[in-house]
C-alpha positions in Angstrom: -16.6 2.6 17.7 -18.3 1.8 14.4 -16.2 4.3 12.5 -13.0 2.4 13.5 -14.0 -0.9 11.8 -12.7 -0.2 8.3 -9.4 1.4 9.4 -8.8 -1.4 11.9 -9.4 -4.1 9.2 -7.1 -2.3 6.7 -4.3 -2.0 9.3 -4.8 -5.6 10.3 -4.5 -6.8 6.7 -1.4 -4.7 6.1 0.2 -6.3 9.2 -0.9 -9.7 8.0 0.6 -9.1 4.6 3.9 -8.0 6.2 3.9 -11.0 8.5 3.2 -13.3 5.5 6.3 -11.9 3.7 8.4 -12.4 6.8 7.2 -16.0 7.2 7.9 -16.7 3.5 11.4 -15.3 4.0 12.0 -17.4 7.1 11.0 -20.6 5.2 13.0 -19.6 2.1 16.2 -18.9 4.2 16.5 -22.6 5.3 15.1 -24.4 2.3 17.0 -26.1 -0.6 14.2 -26.3 -3.1 10.9 -24.7 -4.1 8.9 -27.5 -2.5 10.8 -27.0 0.8 9.6 -23.4 0.8 6.1 -23.5 -0.7 4.6 -26.5 1.0 5.3 -25.5 4.6 4.5 -21.9 3.8 1.1 -22.7 2.4 0.3 -25.2 5.3 1.3 -22.5 7.8 -0.3 -19.4 6.2 -3.6 -20.7 4.7 -5.3 -21.2 8.0 -4.1 -17.8 9.2 -5.5 -16.1 6.1 -8.8 -18.0 6.4 -9.3 -16.9 10.0 -8.4 -13.3 9.1 -10.8 -13.2 6.2 -13.6 -14.8 8.4 -12.9 -12.2 11.1 -13.1 -9.3 8.7 -16.4 -10.6 7.3 -17.8 -10.8 10.9 -16.5 -7.3 11.8 -17.7 -5.6 8.7 -21.1 -7.3 8.6 -24.0 -4.9 9.1 -25.9 -5.3 12.4 -29.0 -7.4 12.1 -27.8 -9.5 9.1 -26.7 -13.1 9.2 
């Protein structure tokens, strides 16, 4: 199980990156200006990326360290 941590994190971040692009394209499709695209995109994706980075840190932490 330990050997699958890095590949799982890499695959997860690739999927997250793909999903981020799709979310950006969805916001961009219905917007009329840059602020109509960027503000909702950042508000939507910043928490998702924060949770993903925190989860990766927890998964890749060595056992016994805080």
